C-alpha positions in Angstrom: 27.9 8.4 7.9 26.8 6.3 4.7 27.0 7.8 1.1 23.8 8.5 -0.1 22.6 6.1 -2.7 25.8 5.9 -4.0 26.4 9.9 -4.9 25.8 11.4 -1.1 28.6 12.9 0.6 31.7 11.2 2.2 31.8 12.3 6.1 34.6 14.4 5.9 33.2 16.2 2.9 30.0 16.3 4.2 31.3 18.4 7.6 33.3 20.6 5.0 30.7 21.4 3.3 28.5 22.1 6.5 31.7 24.5 7.8 32.1 26.7 4.5 28.0 26.9 3.7 28.3 30.2 5.0 30.8 31.4 3.2 29.7 30.1 -0.2 26.4 31.5 0.3 27.6 34.9 1.3 29.9 34.8 -1.6 27.9 33.4 -4.1 29.9 35.5 -6.6 33.2 34.0 -6.4 34.4 31.5 -8.6 33.2 28.0 -7.0 33.9 24.6 -8.4 30.9 22.1 -9.8 32.5 19.6 -6.9 32.1 22.5 -4.6 28.4 23.5 -5.5 27.4 19.4 -5.5 28.8 19.9 -2.0 26.8 22.4 -0.9 23.7 21.6 -2.6 23.9 17.8 -1.1 24.5 19.6 2.4 21.0 21.2 2.0 19.6 18.4 1.0 20.4 16.5 3.9 19.2 19.4 6.2 15.7 19.4 4.1 16.0 22.6 2.8 15.2 21.2 -0.8 14.8 24.5 -3.0 18.0 25.8 -1.7 19.2 22.0 -2.4 18.0 22.7 -6.4 19.6 26.0 -7.0 23.2 24.4 -6.1 22.8 21.3 -7.7 21.2 22.7 -10.7 24.7 24.8 -11.0 26.8 21.4 -10.4 24.9 20.2 -13.9 27.5 21.9 -16.2 30.3 20.0 -15.3 30.7 16.3 -16.5 31.7 14.9 -13.2 28.9 16.4 -10.9 26.9 15.7 -14.0 24.7 12.5 -13.1 24.9 13.1 -9.5 23.1 16.3 -9.7 20.3 15.2 -12.0 20.0 11.8 -9.7 19.8 14.0 -6.6 17.5 16.9 -8.3 15.1 14.0 -9.4 15.0 12.6 -5.7 14.0 16.1 -4.7 11.4 16.4 -7.4 10.3 12.5 -6.7 9.7 13.4 -2.7 8.2 17.0 -3.4 5.5 15.1 -5.6 6.7 16.5 -9.2 7.1 12.8 -10.8 6.8 13.9 -14.0 10.0 16.4 -13.7 11.8 14.0 -11.4 11.1 10.6 -14.5 12.9 13.4 -17.1 15.8 13.8 -14.4 16.2 9.8 -14.5 15.5 9.3 -18.0 18.7 12.2 -18.7 20.7 9.8 -17.0 19.5 6.6 -18.7 19.9 8.6 -22.1 23.6 8.6 -21.3 24.1 5.5 -19.2 21.6 3.1 -20.0 22.9 0.4 -17.3 22.7 3.0 -14.6 20.8 0.8 -11.8 19.9 3.3 -9.4 18.3 5.4 -12.2 16.5 2.6 -13.2 15.4 1.7 -10.0 14.4 5.2 -9.6 12.9 5.5 -12.9 10.5 2.5 -12.2 9.6 3.0 -8.9 8.4 6.8 -10.4 6.3 5.1 -13.1 4.7 2.8 -10.1 3.6 6.0 -8.6 2.5 7.6 -11.9 0.4 4.4 -12.5 2.4 3.1 -15.5 3.0 -0.3 -14.2 4.0 -1.8 -17.5 6.8 0.9 -18.2 8.0 0.1 -14.7 8.4 -3.6 -15.3 9.7 -3.2 -18.2 12.7 -1.3 -16.0 12.8 -3.7 -13.6 13.2 -6.5 -16.1 16.7 -4.3 -17.2 17.5 -4.1 -12.9 16.9 -7.9 -12.9 19.5 -8.3 -15.8 21.9 -6.3 -14.7 21.4 -7.3 -10.4 20.1 -11.0 -11.1 21.3 -12.0 -7.4 19.9 -9.2 -5.7 16.7 -9.9 -3.6 15.2 -6.4 -3.2 15.0 -6.0 -7.3 12.9 -9.8 -7.1 10.6 -7.9 -4.4 10.0 -4.9 -6.4 9.2 -6.6 -9.6 6.9 -8.9 -7.8 5.2 -6.3 -6.7 4.8 -4.7 -10.2 3.4 -8.3 -11.2 1.4 -8.2 -8.7 -0.5 -4.5 -9.3 -0.5 -5.7 -13.1 -2.7 -8.6 -11.5 -0.4 -11.2 -12.7 -0.4 -12.9 -9.0 1.5 -16.4 -10.9 4.4 -14.5 -12.5 4.5 -12.4 -9.3 4.9 -15.6 -7.2 7.4 -17.1 -9.7 9.4 -13.8 -9.0 9.1 -14.1 -5.2 10.1 -17.8 -5.1 13.5 -17.4 -6.8 14.4 -15.5 -3.5 13.1 -18.1 -1.5 16.0 -17.6 1.3 15.0 -13.8 1.5 11.7 -14.0 2.1 11.1 -15.1 5.7 13.6 -12.3 6.7 11.7 -9.9 4.5 8.1 -9.5 6.2 7.0 -7.1 3.0 7.8 -10.1 1.0 6.4 -12.6 3.3 2.9 -10.1 3.0 3.2 -10.0 -0.5 3.6 -13.9 -0.9 0.6 -14.6 1.0 -1.4 -11.8 -1.2 -0.3 -13.4 -4.6 -1.2 -16.7 -3.0 -4.6 -16.0 -1.6 -4.8 -14.0 -5.7 -4.5 -17.3 -6.7 -6.8 -19.5 -3.6 -3.7 -21.6 -3.4 -4.2 -22.9 0.6 -0.7 -22.2 1.3 -1.8 -18.2 1.6 -3.8 -19.1 5.1 0.0 -20.2 6.3 1.6 -17.6 4.9 -0.7 -15.0 6.4 -0.4 -17.0 9.8 3.4 -16.9 10.0 3.5 -12.7 9.1 0.8 -12.4 11.6 2.9 -14.7 14.2 5.6 -11.6 14.0 3.4 -8.6 13.0 0.3 -6.9 13.5 -2.1 -4.9 11.6 -6.3 -5.2 11.2 -5.7 -5.2 7.6 -3.9 -7.6 6.9 -5.6 -9.7 9.9 -8.9 -9.1 7.5 -7.4 -10.3 4.7 -6.2 -13.7 6.7 -10.2 -13.5 7.8 -11.4 -13.8 4.3 -8.8 -16.8 3.3 -10.1 -18.7 6.3 -13.9 -17.7 5.4 -13.2 -18.8 2.1 -11.3 -22.0 2.7 -14.4 -23.2 5.0 -12.6 -22.4 8.3 -15.7 -20.4 9.7 -14.3 -20.7 13.6 -10.7 -20.0 12.8 -12.2 -16.6 10.6 -14.7 -15.6 13.3 -11.5 -15.4 15.7 -9.5 -13.4 13.2 -12.5 -11.6 12.3 -13.3 -10.7 16.2 -9.3 -9.8 16.9 -9.4 -7.4 13.5 -12.5 -5.4 15.2 -10.7 -5.3 18.2 -7.3 -3.7 16.3 -9.5 -1.7 14.1 -10.2 1.5 16.8 -10.9 3.6 13.8 -12.2 3.7 10.2 -9.0 3.8 7.6 -9.2 4.2 3.9 -8.9 0.4 3.2 -11.1 -0.8 6.0 -13.9 0.0 8.1 -15.5 -1.2 11.2 -18.5 -1.9 9.8 -17.6 -3.8 7.5 -15.7 -6.2 9.5 -19.2 -6.7 11.8 -20.7 -7.6 8.5 -18.3 -10.2 7.9 -18.9 -11.5 11.1 -22.3 -11.8 10.6 -21.9 -13.2 7.9 -19.6 -16.3 9.5 -22.2 -16.3 12.4 -25.2 -17.4 10.0 -23.0 -19.8 7.8 -21.3 -21.7 10.9 -24.2 -21.3 13.9 -27.9 -20.2 11.9 -29.4 -21.7 14.8 -28.2 -18.5 16.7 -29.8 -15.1 16.5 -26.3 -13.6 17.2 -25.8 -13.5 13.1 -28.9 -11.6 12.7 -27.9 -8.7 15.5 -24.4 -8.1 14.2 -25.9 -7.8 10.9 -27.9 -5.5 12.0 -25.9 -3.3 13.6 -23.3 -3.4 10.7 -25.7 -2.2 8.3 -26.6 0.9 10.9 -23.1 1.4 11.1 -23.1 2.3 7.7 -21.9 -1.1 5.7 -23.5 -0.6 2.4 -21.5 -2.9 -0.1 -24.2 -4.0 -2.3 -22.2 -6.7 -3.9 -21.7 -8.1 -0.3 -25.3 -7.8 0.6 -26.3 -9.8 -2.5 -23.6 -12.0 -1.7 -25.0 -12.8 1.6 -29.0 -12.7 0.7 -28.4 -15.2 -2.6 -25.5 -17.2 -0.1 -26.8 -20.8 -0.9 -24.8 -22.4 2.4 -27.7 -20.5 3.9 -31.7 -21.6 4.3 -34.3 -19.7 2.4 -35.3 -18.5 5.4 -32.5 -17.4 7.2 -31.8 -15.4 3.7 -35.5 -14.2 3.6 -34.6 -12.9 7.6 -31.2 -11.2 6.4 -32.6 -9.3 3.8 -35.7 -7.9 6.0 -32.9 -7.2 8.8 -31.3 -5.1 6.4 -34.1 -3.5 4.6 -34.8 -2.4 8.8 -31.9 -1.4 9.6 -30.8 0.9 6.6 -34.1 3.0 8.2 -32.9 4.1 11.2 -29.8 4.6 9.5 -31.0 6.5 6.9 -32.8 8.6 9.5 -29.3 9.6 11.4 -28.0 10.7 8.9 -30.6 13.2 7.3 -30.5 14.5 11.1 -27.2 14.9 11.3 -27.4 17.0 8.0 -30.1 19.3 9.2 -28.5 19.8 12.4 -25.4 21.0 10.2 -27.3 23.2 8.2 -29.0 25.0 11.4 -25.6 25.1 13.3 -24.6 27.3 10.0 -22.4 25.0 8.3 -22.4 24.8 4.3 -24.3 21.6 3.3 -22.3 19.2 1.0 -23.2 19.3 -2.9 -21.2 16.5 -3.3 -22.8 12.7 -2.8 -21.5 9.4 -2.2 -21.7 6.4 -0.6 -19.2 4.9 2.0 -19.0 1.1 0.6 -17.2 -1.1 2.9 -13.7 -2.5 1.5 -14.6 -6.0 1.1 -12.6 -7.7 -1.5 -13.3 -11.1 -2.7 -10.5 -12.9 -1.2 -9.7 -16.5 -1.1 -7.7 -19.2 0.4 -8.0 -22.5 2.4 -5.9 -24.4 4.0 -4.6 -28.5 4.6 -6.8 -28.8 8.0 -10.3 -30.2 7.6 -12.9 -28.0 6.6 -15.6 -27.3 9.0 -19.4 -27.7 7.4 
């Protein structure tokens, strides 16, 4: 059995802890060493009994030999239970005594990410990379932080230092595709294509669709969009089916304006709840479309909004009549359409 992030139990100590656990729990008033407290705490940790684990690990804090290990695992428990401020306090306590503790640096950095403190996370990962410059996981984490800070150029530079590991790491490859797309690099399409050849995810395929669309490869983008729709069985927090249908409509209108299928798809997208104003305005003002087609698209959207609004009002009325308390909150279900870009080296289709 592996050690827990460098502070875990060896197989012998873990088995011993489990065997003596009932005895120590029933005889807690007896003198017990800090090492035994720690072993009992980690046994409870392994079983997922975090409240008991915290109680014993807090006792183990009293001895120098188990203080850092206990502090670290108490931080892990706090992090795992959503108490990020408390977790960060534990990791900082370790770093105050041992500024070069790589595990505590990583844990504190990741906690900062969870709390939205991206710049603080970056500073900690700078230190991690100084201590372990050859560790590819550190480079990936650092690049992720830079990407979150809207620094795609720096993120790509960080990733490229670990070229040897990117192809074997799907997370690194996907991040590479995203930072390239953020820079509107043609290589983004190839990176997405490589990722999708080994993995399947409708959100990623949607990003790939947008990259192809921005690059002018409409036939490939349309194929990718339709596959995205088939993979997306239900709306998710980041992607709605109506958004994908709107993209399909836009691609059809741009690539095959004589075909009425684009208008039909547009109406279905709006009836399905699509209401992203920025994407709608971009379509209506898209100079790739003839003015007559843009006007028809505007009328189609306006007409489709009416039955969609009627359906929503009817649903609210039915809910009230059935005795359900009507919601007082308001909001829109804006589709998640990001202005992604990308191009490829193949000849663009106009």
